[in-house]
C-alpha positions as CSV (number, residue, x, y, z in Angstrom):
1,M,-67.6,-9.3,9.7
2,R,-67.8,-7.7,13.0
3,N,-65.6,-4.7,12.4
4,P,-67.6,-2.1,10.3
5,L,-64.3,-0.3,9.3
6,I,-62.9,-3.4,7.7
7,F,-66.2,-4.1,6.0
8,A,-66.3,-0.5,4.6
9,L,-62.7,-0.8,3.4
10,L,-63.5,-4.1,1.7
11,V,-66.6,-2.6,0.0
12,L,-64.7,0.5,-1.2
13,S,-61.9,-1.7,-2.5
14,L,-64.3,-3.9,-4.5
15,L,-66.0,-0.8,-5.9
16,G,-62.6,0.7,-6.9
17,L,-61.7,-2.6,-8.6
18,S,-64.9,-2.5,-10.6
19,G,-64.2,1.1,-11.7
20,C,-66.8,2.8,-9.5
21,E,-65.8,5.9,-7.7
22,A,-66.7,6.3,-4.0
23,S,-68.8,9.4,-4.7
24,Q,-71.0,7.4,-7.1
25,A,-71.3,4.5,-4.6
26,E,-72.5,6.8,-1.9
27,A,-75.3,8.2,-4.0
28,A,-76.4,4.9,-5.6
29,T,-79.3,2.9,-4.2
30,V,-79.8,-0.7,-5.3
31,E,-83.2,-2.4,-5.2
32,P,-83.8,-6.0,-6.0
33,G,-83.9,-6.6,-9.8
34,M,-82.0,-3.3,-10.6
35,I,-78.6,-4.9,-11.4
36,N,-77.9,-5.3,-15.1
37,I,-75.2,-7.8,-15.6
38,S,-74.8,-6.9,-19.2
39,N,-73.2,-3.6,-18.2
40,H,-70.3,-5.6,-16.6
41,A,-69.7,-7.9,-19.6
42,P,-66.6,-7.4,-21.7
43,S,-67.0,-5.3,-24.8
44,G,-67.8,-7.1,-28.1
45,T,-64.2,-6.7,-29.4
46,I,-62.7,-8.3,-26.3
47,A,-65.3,-11.0,-26.2
48,A,-64.5,-11.8,-29.9
49,E,-60.8,-12.0,-29.2
50,L,-61.3,-14.3,-26.2
51,A,-63.6,-16.5,-28.3
52,D,-60.9,-16.8,-31.0
53,E,-58.2,-17.6,-28.5
54,Y,-60.5,-20.1,-26.8
55,R,-61.1,-21.9,-30.2
56,Y,-57.4,-21.8,-31.0
57,Y,-56.5,-23.5,-27.7
58,Q,-59.3,-26.0,-28.0
59,A,-58.1,-27.0,-31.5
60,I,-54.6,-27.6,-30.0
61,F,-56.0,-29.6,-27.1
62,D,-58.2,-31.7,-29.4
63,A,-55.0,-32.7,-31.3
64,A,-53.7,-34.3,-28.1
65,S,-54.0,-38.0,-27.4
66,M,-52.7,-40.7,-25.1
67,E,-51.9,-44.2,-26.2
68,Q,-52.8,-45.6,-22.8
69,T,-54.8,-44.6,-19.8
70,L,-53.7,-47.3,-17.3
71,F,-50.2,-46.8,-16.1
72,H,-48.0,-49.2,-14.1
73,K,-44.7,-48.7,-12.2
74,Y,-42.2,-47.6,-14.9
75,D,-44.6,-46.5,-17.6
76,D,-44.0,-43.1,-18.9
77,I,-47.1,-40.8,-19.0
78,L,-47.0,-39.5,-22.5
79,V,-49.2,-37.0,-24.4
80,R,-48.8,-37.0,-28.2
81,F,-50.0,-34.2,-30.5
82,S,-51.3,-35.0,-34.0
83,D,-49.1,-34.5,-37.0
84,A,-52.0,-32.5,-38.5
85,M,-52.0,-29.9,-35.7
86,Q,-51.7,-26.3,-36.9
87,G,-49.3,-23.9,-35.3
88,K,-47.0,-23.9,-32.3
89,Q,-48.2,-22.8,-28.8
90,E,-46.9,-22.8,-25.2
91,I,-49.3,-24.7,-23.0
92,T,-49.6,-26.1,-19.5
93,L,-50.0,-29.9,-18.8
94,R,-51.0,-31.0,-15.3
95,I,-51.4,-34.3,-13.5
96,Q,-54.0,-33.9,-10.8
97,R,-56.4,-35.9,-8.7
98,L,-60.1,-35.7,-9.6
99,D,-60.5,-33.5,-6.5
100,G,-58.1,-30.9,-8.0
101,R,-54.9,-31.7,-6.0
102,I,-52.0,-31.1,-8.4
103,Y,-49.2,-33.7,-8.5
104,G,-47.2,-32.3,-11.4
105,E,-47.2,-29.5,-13.9
106,R,-45.2,-28.8,-17.0
107,I,-45.3,-25.7,-19.2
108,T,-43.9,-26.4,-22.7
109,W,-44.2,-25.5,-26.3
110,V,-46.1,-28.0,-28.5
111,E,-46.4,-28.3,-32.2
112,A,-47.4,-31.0,-34.8
113,G,-45.9,-34.3,-33.7
114,S,-44.8,-33.3,-30.2
115,L,-44.5,-36.0,-27.6
116,I,-44.6,-34.7,-24.0
117,N,-43.4,-36.9,-21.2
118,L,-45.0,-36.1,-17.9
119,G,-42.8,-38.5,-16.0
120,E,-43.0,-42.1,-14.8
121,A,-46.1,-43.5,-13.0
122,Y,-44.3,-44.7,-9.9
123,V,-44.0,-41.2,-8.4
124,L,-47.9,-41.1,-8.1
125,P,-50.0,-42.9,-5.6
126,D,-52.5,-45.4,-7.0
127,G,-55.8,-44.1,-8.2
128,E,-57.5,-42.0,-10.8
129,F,-56.0,-38.8,-12.1
130,E,-56.6,-36.2,-14.8
131,V,-54.1,-35.0,-17.3
132,V,-55.3,-31.4,-17.8
133,L,-54.3,-29.4,-20.9
134,M,-54.7,-25.7,-20.5
135,P,-53.1,-22.4,-21.5
136,T,-50.2,-21.1,-19.5
137,P,-51.2,-19.6,-16.1
138,G,-51.0,-16.0,-17.2
139,V,-53.3,-16.6,-20.2
140,Y,-55.7,-18.8,-18.2
141,Y,-56.0,-16.6,-15.1
142,Q,-55.1,-13.1,-16.1
143,D,-56.3,-13.0,-19.7
144,G,-59.4,-15.2,-18.9
145,V,-58.9,-17.8,-21.6
146,R,-60.4,-20.7,-19.7
147,A,-60.0,-23.4,-22.3
148,E,-59.0,-26.8,-21.1
149,R,-59.2,-30.5,-21.8
150,R,-59.2,-33.3,-19.2
151,I,-58.1,-36.9,-19.9
152,V,-58.8,-39.3,-17.1
153,I,-56.0,-41.8,-16.4
154,R,-55.5,-44.5,-13.8
155,V,-52.2,-45.3,-12.0
156,Q,-51.8,-48.7,-10.5
157,V,-48.2,-49.0,-9.1
158,R,-48.7,-50.8,-5.8
159,Q,-50.5,-54.1,-5.7
């Protein structure tokens, strides 16, 4: 950054987001090895709650299966949830390339025996994709529950 004013505003903004007041930042000196990351970790209660939510979502994602992983023109891309699955939860299902490009996303409620149709294969280009199961965007990004499951599929529509 060439403009020192922009750099100073950026630093002060980052310090404000981390809960540090500007007067504290001006008086602080940091030498190599002085940063203690454990001071920035979530409290034990929050970490335990996140761990419980993570395990809950992982159990839901583990209950998902696909009967096929190679899809042709008019095949429906289906994700089935086990009849033994516990509870009911709103989740996100995405179809994306291995490089992360998203081709489709569906947010829906799932429970034991749910069958989720992500559409027909002909709308996708040929190649490998992932069906990604994850919490809804708010839970994933804002609440920090980064649980997910990826199932690799192949689409072969054009020959």
